[in-house]
Legacy VTK file of the C-alpha trace (Angstrom):
# vtk DataFile Version 3.0
C-alpha trace
ASCII
DATASET POLYDATA
POINTS 568 float
77.600 70.723 100.227
76.491 68.640 97.257
78.161 65.398 96.195
79.583 67.220 93.172
81.073 69.968 95.361
82.658 67.371 97.636
84.291 65.640 94.660
85.616 68.806 93.005
86.998 70.144 96.297
89.156 67.073 96.847
92.927 67.683 96.851
94.637 66.760 93.595
97.377 64.216 92.984
98.913 64.674 89.534
101.183 62.113 87.838
102.997 62.918 84.583
104.853 60.416 82.369
105.160 60.244 78.564
105.387 56.433 78.733
101.744 55.311 78.623
102.465 51.873 80.091
104.399 53.307 83.034
101.796 56.042 83.534
99.023 53.460 83.577
100.794 51.515 86.297
101.252 54.667 88.393
97.629 55.685 87.870
96.364 52.260 88.971
98.334 52.410 92.206
97.318 55.990 93.012
93.637 55.590 92.163
93.190 52.311 94.058
94.840 53.589 97.229
93.989 57.302 97.345
91.062 57.792 94.962
88.511 57.975 97.754
89.887 61.177 99.226
92.028 62.659 96.441
91.342 63.432 92.794
93.964 61.498 90.828
94.869 63.096 87.482
97.378 61.712 84.998
98.908 63.330 81.917
101.478 62.244 79.346
103.072 65.647 78.619
104.768 68.303 80.715
103.172 71.154 78.770
99.683 69.800 79.392
100.492 69.237 83.056
101.681 72.818 83.463
98.484 74.151 81.893
96.397 71.978 84.214
98.353 73.086 87.280
97.841 76.724 86.337
94.093 76.174 85.943
93.877 74.373 89.314
95.740 77.131 91.118
93.634 79.795 89.429
90.489 77.970 90.576
91.776 77.730 94.144
91.964 73.940 94.067
94.336 72.336 96.602
97.186 70.395 94.973
98.769 67.867 97.304
101.344 66.049 95.194
102.908 66.148 91.737
104.874 63.153 90.450
106.864 63.610 87.231
108.989 61.163 85.246
112.688 62.033 85.203
113.287 61.162 81.538
110.631 63.426 79.971
111.814 66.042 77.526
111.079 69.774 77.184
110.208 70.508 79.940
111.906 67.715 81.847
110.442 66.162 84.958
112.743 68.268 87.144
111.746 71.455 85.311
108.058 70.596 85.653
108.382 70.020 89.404
110.301 73.275 89.850
107.543 75.131 87.990
104.877 73.456 90.145
106.525 74.779 93.300
106.505 78.286 91.828
102.741 78.012 91.331
102.019 76.744 94.858
104.737 76.567 97.522
102.807 73.929 99.475
102.862 71.296 96.712
104.897 68.157 97.423
107.015 67.014 94.478
108.443 63.591 93.622
110.676 62.699 90.685
109.609 59.343 89.250
112.531 57.028 88.473
112.580 53.325 87.513
114.016 50.639 89.753
117.822 50.520 89.461
118.195 54.183 88.482
120.323 54.850 91.560
122.982 52.666 89.959
123.344 55.064 87.052
125.880 57.789 87.766
124.117 60.354 85.573
120.758 59.753 87.272
122.267 59.880 90.738
124.014 63.186 90.040
120.836 64.701 88.603
118.697 63.622 91.577
121.202 64.851 94.159
121.623 68.175 92.350
117.853 68.653 92.035
117.361 67.995 95.757
120.225 70.323 96.703
118.817 73.112 94.525
115.316 72.600 95.921
113.897 71.693 92.504
112.343 68.481 93.848
111.528 67.191 97.315
112.652 63.589 96.784
112.660 60.781 94.247
109.959 58.096 93.972
110.616 54.629 92.612
108.004 53.683 90.031
105.690 50.820 90.966
106.529 47.498 89.320
103.874 45.311 90.965
100.441 45.814 92.476
100.171 46.675 95.222
103.646 48.188 95.482
104.013 49.087 99.145
107.462 50.593 98.661
105.922 53.087 96.240
103.076 53.806 98.658
105.455 54.306 101.557
106.980 57.340 99.824
103.679 58.685 98.507
102.013 58.386 101.919
104.893 60.266 103.544
104.411 63.092 101.024
100.660 63.247 101.697
101.205 63.188 105.452
103.549 66.177 105.211
101.131 68.062 102.965
98.019 67.354 105.058
99.672 68.549 108.254
99.373 72.113 106.955
96.089 71.538 105.080
93.840 69.603 107.483
90.867 67.704 106.074
87.640 68.982 107.623
87.492 71.275 110.673
90.778 71.944 112.442
91.154 70.962 116.091
91.583 74.617 117.057
90.673 77.789 115.165
92.411 81.014 116.147
90.912 84.453 115.513
93.177 87.419 116.128
94.913 90.410 114.626
97.349 89.679 111.822
100.900 90.204 113.038
99.941 90.449 116.730
102.541 88.920 119.017
100.176 86.738 121.051
98.496 85.354 117.929
101.926 84.378 116.646
102.922 82.767 119.954
99.808 80.583 120.085
100.143 79.540 116.443
103.806 78.721 116.979
102.969 76.619 120.061
100.326 74.687 118.109
102.657 74.219 115.129
105.451 72.926 117.343
103.021 70.421 118.903
101.740 69.547 115.411
98.154 70.387 116.340
95.943 71.003 113.298
94.766 74.593 113.458
93.639 77.469 111.288
93.959 81.231 111.718
91.553 83.951 110.584
92.215 87.695 110.968
89.549 89.308 113.110
88.716 91.780 110.323
88.181 89.053 107.696
84.684 87.761 106.817
85.532 84.384 108.357
86.946 86.039 111.472
83.904 88.244 111.979
81.566 85.271 111.518
83.478 83.150 114.019
83.572 85.962 116.585
79.820 86.393 116.219
79.163 82.675 116.603
81.396 82.549 119.679
79.743 85.691 121.104
83.248 87.069 121.691
84.423 90.657 121.822
87.183 92.023 119.607
88.510 93.815 122.686
89.903 90.514 124.043
92.038 88.811 121.423
93.124 86.298 120.356
90.191 83.914 120.636
90.678 80.145 120.329
87.696 78.034 119.284
88.132 74.345 120.031
86.493 71.762 117.772
84.205 70.683 120.656
82.774 74.220 120.743
84.698 75.520 123.747
85.787 79.154 123.396
89.007 80.409 125.004
89.465 84.182 125.234
93.085 85.382 125.259
94.164 81.936 126.509
97.387 81.150 128.340
99.762 78.483 127.036
98.477 76.146 129.740
94.865 76.649 128.634
95.861 75.923 125.033
97.748 72.802 126.141
94.727 71.610 128.154
92.496 72.115 125.115
94.878 69.959 123.069
94.732 67.145 125.619
98.253 67.690 126.950
99.011 67.067 130.625
99.678 70.245 132.617
99.244 68.893 136.192
100.568 65.868 138.060
98.365 63.009 139.189
98.228 61.812 142.781
101.490 59.859 142.341
104.233 62.475 142.382
107.196 60.124 142.931
109.601 59.239 140.102
112.980 57.607 139.540
114.171 60.444 137.311
112.865 63.877 136.388
114.052 65.205 133.030
113.903 68.982 132.776
113.426 69.951 129.133
111.993 68.148 126.106
114.528 68.980 123.431
116.472 66.198 121.667
118.560 65.439 124.771
115.570 65.373 127.117
113.486 63.286 124.724
116.323 60.790 124.294
116.683 60.533 128.076
112.930 59.937 128.325
112.957 57.206 125.666
115.929 55.339 127.096
114.882 55.838 130.710
111.264 54.736 130.329
112.132 51.866 127.978
114.520 50.493 130.616
111.929 50.535 133.388
112.855 53.843 135.035
109.797 55.863 136.101
110.347 59.050 134.111
108.800 62.515 134.277
109.603 65.160 131.656
108.867 68.805 132.459
108.758 71.202 129.495
107.939 74.887 129.693
107.183 75.331 126.006
106.925 72.839 123.154
108.726 69.550 122.588
111.785 69.762 120.383
113.531 72.731 121.962
115.692 74.775 119.613
115.877 71.878 117.160
112.079 71.875 116.938
112.200 75.151 115.025
114.478 73.748 112.293
112.497 73.479 109.075
114.617 70.626 107.707
117.423 68.555 109.227
119.105 66.769 106.325
122.125 65.243 108.059
120.424 63.279 110.846
121.315 59.597 110.555
118.635 57.434 108.995
116.500 60.175 107.425
117.661 60.297 103.818
114.866 62.688 102.795
115.605 64.939 105.764
113.173 65.584 108.591
111.795 68.734 110.162
112.690 69.400 113.776
109.042 69.357 114.784
108.454 65.963 113.112
111.532 64.446 114.769
110.416 65.787 118.147
106.850 64.548 117.633
108.047 61.034 116.847
110.369 61.012 119.858
107.557 62.293 122.085
105.256 59.483 120.945
108.036 56.938 121.403
108.728 58.066 124.966
105.011 58.210 125.787
104.453 54.645 124.555
107.216 53.457 126.878
105.427 55.094 129.811
107.023 58.543 130.185
104.876 61.151 131.952
105.023 64.548 130.231
104.122 67.783 132.004
103.749 70.649 129.525
103.831 74.466 129.839
105.333 74.214 133.331
108.666 75.560 134.524
110.946 73.951 137.095
111.621 76.666 139.661
113.912 74.981 142.243
115.442 71.656 143.171
116.495 70.666 146.683
117.692 67.550 148.448
115.218 65.590 150.527
115.009 62.027 151.839
117.893 60.582 149.839
116.592 62.185 146.662
115.373 65.523 145.361
112.246 67.657 145.405
111.496 69.411 142.121
109.269 72.483 142.536
107.088 73.524 139.577
105.627 76.830 138.462
102.053 75.598 139.023
102.804 75.112 142.727
103.149 71.323 142.573
106.206 69.355 143.696
107.607 66.045 142.482
110.038 63.777 144.360
112.735 61.936 142.450
115.884 59.898 142.934
117.735 61.566 140.038
117.470 64.564 137.735
118.595 65.113 134.149
118.954 68.778 133.209
118.260 69.168 129.490
116.978 72.734 129.540
118.760 73.707 126.347
119.455 77.290 125.417
117.620 80.396 124.248
118.630 82.656 121.423
120.668 85.690 122.366
118.768 88.928 121.974
119.720 91.358 119.257
119.653 94.268 121.683
117.992 96.802 119.376
115.068 98.315 121.348
113.058 99.333 118.290
113.164 95.755 117.025
112.515 94.124 120.393
109.180 95.939 120.403
108.300 94.198 117.140
108.990 90.624 118.265
106.133 88.542 116.895
105.135 91.247 114.410
107.836 90.741 111.806
110.752 90.077 114.156
111.276 86.487 115.270
113.809 84.566 117.332
114.310 81.140 115.801
113.184 79.649 112.521
109.426 80.311 113.043
108.386 77.743 110.439
104.729 78.612 110.994
105.295 82.080 109.488
107.033 81.014 106.277
103.947 80.723 104.080
102.822 84.213 105.084
106.000 85.660 103.553
105.183 84.915 99.919
106.890 87.532 97.777
108.363 89.348 100.805
111.877 90.568 101.664
113.252 88.480 104.535
116.461 88.752 106.575
118.163 86.096 108.700
120.798 87.103 111.249
123.288 84.368 112.090
125.872 82.084 110.546
125.110 78.696 112.113
123.313 75.628 110.766
119.925 76.686 112.131
120.237 80.038 110.354
121.184 78.302 107.116
118.284 75.848 107.339
115.869 78.686 108.082
117.106 80.717 105.103
116.657 77.789 102.700
113.140 77.119 103.967
112.142 80.789 103.842
113.532 81.143 100.312
110.828 78.747 99.093
108.249 81.426 99.858
109.966 84.816 100.116
111.036 86.940 97.168
114.502 87.498 98.646
116.337 86.193 101.697
119.435 87.963 103.000
121.687 86.213 105.525
123.522 88.770 107.670
126.764 87.684 109.351
129.400 89.731 111.165
132.293 87.524 110.035
133.760 87.205 106.555
133.017 83.489 106.133
130.437 80.822 106.958
132.944 77.969 107.033
133.687 78.122 110.764
130.066 77.945 111.903
128.052 76.177 109.184
128.142 72.675 107.669
129.659 72.436 104.196
126.527 70.903 102.644
124.450 73.869 103.837
126.951 76.407 102.480
126.772 74.726 99.073
122.986 74.550 99.176
122.726 78.243 100.072
125.044 79.114 97.198
122.753 77.286 94.813
119.557 79.106 95.815
119.117 82.114 93.542
117.079 84.291 95.899
119.429 83.933 98.892
122.125 86.566 99.396
124.844 86.348 102.071
126.047 89.733 103.350
129.314 89.404 105.237
130.612 91.942 107.758
127.075 93.197 108.323
125.083 93.830 111.503
121.615 95.141 112.307
121.827 98.495 114.098
118.218 99.708 113.927
114.858 99.237 112.288
111.175 99.828 112.753
107.746 100.186 111.239
104.157 101.119 111.945
102.906 98.209 114.056
105.060 95.734 112.123
108.558 95.478 110.708
108.964 97.575 107.583
112.659 98.448 107.453
116.087 97.637 108.855
119.211 99.722 109.246
122.313 97.684 108.395
125.832 98.673 109.373
129.226 97.462 108.174
132.840 97.596 109.384
133.234 101.093 107.911
130.324 102.353 110.040
128.308 102.985 106.905
124.606 102.574 107.617
122.045 101.580 105.019
118.270 101.509 105.450
116.609 98.688 103.542
112.958 97.578 103.223
112.249 94.451 105.260
109.141 92.391 105.922
110.576 89.866 108.370
113.690 89.354 110.463
114.706 85.990 111.928
117.414 86.246 114.589
119.673 83.254 115.276
122.863 84.641 116.803
123.848 82.147 119.439
122.259 80.998 122.610
122.248 81.324 126.377
121.633 78.397 128.753
118.588 78.254 131.053
120.494 77.815 134.309
119.821 80.920 136.432
117.318 79.001 138.576
119.737 76.250 139.614
121.201 76.055 143.150
124.730 77.329 143.662
125.867 73.770 144.392
125.693 73.028 140.663
128.855 74.449 139.122
128.705 76.386 135.865
131.178 78.207 133.670
131.140 81.991 133.334
128.485 81.816 130.616
126.185 79.589 132.665
126.836 76.236 130.986
126.784 73.320 133.425
130.035 71.562 134.311
129.909 67.771 134.398
132.186 64.783 134.937
135.886 65.646 134.850
135.106 69.327 134.305
133.617 69.620 137.798
136.046 71.715 139.805
135.312 70.534 143.319
132.925 68.586 145.542
133.843 65.021 144.533
132.209 62.660 147.035
134.254 59.577 146.110
137.035 58.741 143.649
134.352 57.328 141.338
132.131 60.405 141.271
131.026 62.497 139.416
129.886 60.007 136.791
129.735 60.766 133.086
127.603 63.902 132.640
127.011 64.142 136.402
127.128 67.615 137.922
128.768 68.706 141.177
125.388 67.996 142.820
125.619 64.215 142.780
122.520 62.580 141.391
121.887 65.535 139.074
123.041 65.106 135.461
123.159 67.392 132.421
122.726 66.621 128.715
122.547 68.527 125.471
123.254 72.165 124.690
123.074 73.266 128.338
126.136 71.169 129.211
129.603 72.725 129.078
131.612 71.311 126.181
128.651 69.801 124.340
128.595 69.675 120.553
125.643 71.740 119.366
124.144 69.098 117.084
120.893 67.150 117.315
122.614 63.763 117.069
125.075 64.718 119.822
122.245 65.844 122.106
120.426 62.545 121.531
123.612 60.669 122.384
124.103 62.675 125.559
120.546 61.977 126.642
121.149 58.242 126.378
124.514 58.469 128.167
122.922 60.440 130.994
120.458 57.589 131.553
123.350 55.108 131.702
124.824 57.223 134.508
121.400 57.460 136.175
121.368 53.659 136.284
124.719 53.694 138.096
123.462 56.314 140.544
120.277 54.345 141.294
122.348 51.213 141.812
124.586 53.086 144.261
121.512 54.295 146.161
120.165 50.741 146.446
123.481 49.547 147.897
123.646 52.226 150.596
123.031 51.132 154.201
119.597 52.077 155.522
119.387 55.633 156.787
122.169 57.007 154.581
121.461 59.554 151.866
123.442 60.732 148.879
LINES 1 569
568 0 1 2 3 4 5 6 7 8 9 10 11 12 13 14 15 16 17 18 19 20 21 22 23 24 25 26 27 28 29 30 31 32 33 34 35 36 37 38 39 40 41 42 43 44 45 46 47 48 49 50 51 52 53 54 55 56 57 58 59 60 61 62 63 64 65 66 67 68 69 70 71 72 73 74 75 76 77 78 79 80 81 82 83 84 85 86 87 88 89 90 91 92 93 94 95 96 97 98 99 100 101 102 103 104 105 106 107 108 109 110 111 112 113 114 115 116 117 118 119 120 121 122 123 124 125 126 127 128 129 130 131 132 133 134 135 136 137 138 139 140 141 142 143 144 145 146 147 148 149 150 151 152 153 154 155 156 157 158 159 160 161 162 163 164 165 166 167 168 169 170 171 172 173 174 175 176 177 178 179 180 181 182 183 184 185 186 187 188 189 190 191 192 193 194 195 196 197 198 199 200 201 202 203 204 205 206 207 208 209 210 211 212 213 214 215 216 217 218 219 220 221 222 223 224 225 226 227 228 229 230 231 232 233 234 235 236 237 238 239 240 241 242 243 244 245 246 247 248 249 250 251 252 253 254 255 256 257 258 259 260 261 262 263 264 265 266 267 268 269 270 271 272 273 274 275 276 277 278 279 280 281 282 283 284 285 286 287 288 289 290 291 292 293 294 295 296 297 298 299 300 301 302 303 304 305 306 307 308 309 310 311 312 313 314 315 316 317 318 319 320 321 322 323 324 325 326 327 328 329 330 331 332 333 334 335 336 337 338 339 340 341 342 343 344 345 346 347 348 349 350 351 352 353 354 355 356 357 358 359 360 361 362 363 364 365 366 367 368 369 370 371 372 373 374 375 376 377 378 379 380 381 382 383 384 385 386 387 388 389 390 391 392 393 394 395 396 397 398 399 400 401 402 403 404 405 406 407 408 409 410 411 412 413 414 415 416 417 418 419 420 421 422 423 424 425 426 427 428 429 430 431 432 433 434 435 436 437 438 439 440 441 442 443 444 445 446 447 448 449 450 451 452 453 454 455 456 457 458 459 460 461 462 463 464 465 466 467 468 469 470 471 472 473 474 475 476 477 478 479 480 481 482 483 484 485 486 487 488 489 490 491 492 493 494 495 496 497 498 499 500 501 502 503 504 505 506 507 508 509 510 511 512 513 514 515 516 517 518 519 520 521 522 523 524 525 526 527 528 529 530 531 532 533 534 535 536 537 538 539 540 541 542 543 544 545 546 547 548 549 550 551 552 553 554 555 556 557 558 559 560 561 562 563 564 565 566 567
C-alpha cells in the first residue's frame, strides 16, 4: 500500500461549527491529538458537511466520529447528527456545546430529548484551553467504542463460515462478548475463498478460525477459541482456593472483585462469556455512575479486568458439574475433569432465557432466531424486519439498539401493558422511536423459512393468526436458573431458584446460621438472579455479590475458630 493509500484510508473525524473561532479551537485539539491515525476534517456549514458525509460513504471511507455544534441553523447540529447516523449506523455522534450550557434549561431539555430519541449519542463540551483533557476524555471514549467494531489492521481472529450458520453465530457471539477483535467472511465471498485457500482448509469443515499468529482452527470448540484468545481454560498446579465463584455475570464479577481485593484467594468458573445475561444488553442507561450509558459487554469487560488485577483466577468455557464436602471445605468438579478445593462457594450461575417452544423456530436458532440481545448481529439487519418477544428491560434495550439498524422492529408482548415489567424511561424511549411498534396481546405460534427465518405466524387473544415477513426474531421471555446440577442439600423453590438466609426452610446448624445469602448447605452462598427473591437488575446483582463476600468472610472466620479436627 502506498503512502497516499494509507492516508486516504484513514478513518475520518468530522467537526462542524459555523463559528470559525470555535471551530478552529476544536480543529487544533483534534488534529494535534488524533491526526496521526485519523483524517480530521472541519466544516462551517451543515449542508456542506452532509454533502461530504454522503461522498465519504459513497466512497466506502470509514467515518469514526461526527461532532456538530448545537446552535447551528438549518439543519441544526442535532439534525445533522441524526442524518449522519442514517448514512452510516456505526458513526459516533457528539453534540458540541459550550461550557455552562447545562445550566440553561432550554439546552438541557434539547440534549436530553435528543439522547432519548437516539438523535445523538452524547454531548461534548467544547475545548476552552489547549490541551483540554476533559474534551479529549469524551472524544477518546467515542473512538474507543467505534474502533471496537472496526479494528485497525488485522483482527486477532478471522472467521470464515456460512452466513447465518448457527456455529458461525455462536463463535462470533463468544468473541463479541469477550470483546476480542475479529472479522467474519462468508465462505462463498472472494475474501472467504482466498482465506480458505491460504489456510489449506476444506469447505466441508466449517467454520474455520484463523488466528493472527497463523494458527488455523477447523470447526473449533469454545475452549479452543478461548485458548486462542489467551484465556485460561485449565487450572495450574495449585488447585486450592478460599472461595470458588460459579458464574461470571454481574454478581459473580462483583464477588470476584470484592473477594480478591480483600485478600481472599478467588477462582471464578464461567461456562460461556463474562457478563452473563447482562452482557448481552446493548446499552444500560440507568447504572449508577455511567451518565452516557454503558453496554453490558463493556461493563463486564471492565469488571473482569478489575478482578484480574486484584488476583482473581478465571477459568473460562468450563462447567461446574458437582460440589461435595471434603476436609472441612468443598470439592468443585469441573467439566474438563479437573477438581478444585475451596473453603467456600458463591453460586452466581444466573439464568437462561426460557424457550419459545415452537419446534420450527427452534430449528432456526442462530439462523435468524436468537435468544438474548445478540448485539453482534445488529449491523447485519440493516433495512430488515425484526421482532422482539418480551416485555422486560432487556427486551426494550434490545429493541432500541436493533432499531438503529433495522427497517422496523416489532415488540411482541402477551399482556396489554409494559408498565409492570419495564422501566418508565425505556417505555418513553420506545415510544419516541419511529420504527418501533409494540403489539400487545400477541404471541408467536409458528414460523419458518428456507435455511433461515423468513416469516412468523402471530396469534392474538381471538385466536386469529397472521403470517408476517420476518428477518430476525430475538426471544427474551423470562429466564430459568442453572441449578439442576446442585446437590439436594441445597434447597430451592419450585422453579429452581436457590433459597438463602431466612428463606431456608430447614437445616440450620446454629442460631446464627444461615448467614446473609447463605444456602442450606452452610459455606455455600448464592448471589444474583439465581437467588430466590433477588431483584433482576444489574446493580442489585452487583450488590449481592459484595454482600456474599461479606458473609464468606464470616464463614472463613468461623472455620478458623473451630477446634482442630472439626469440620463445617
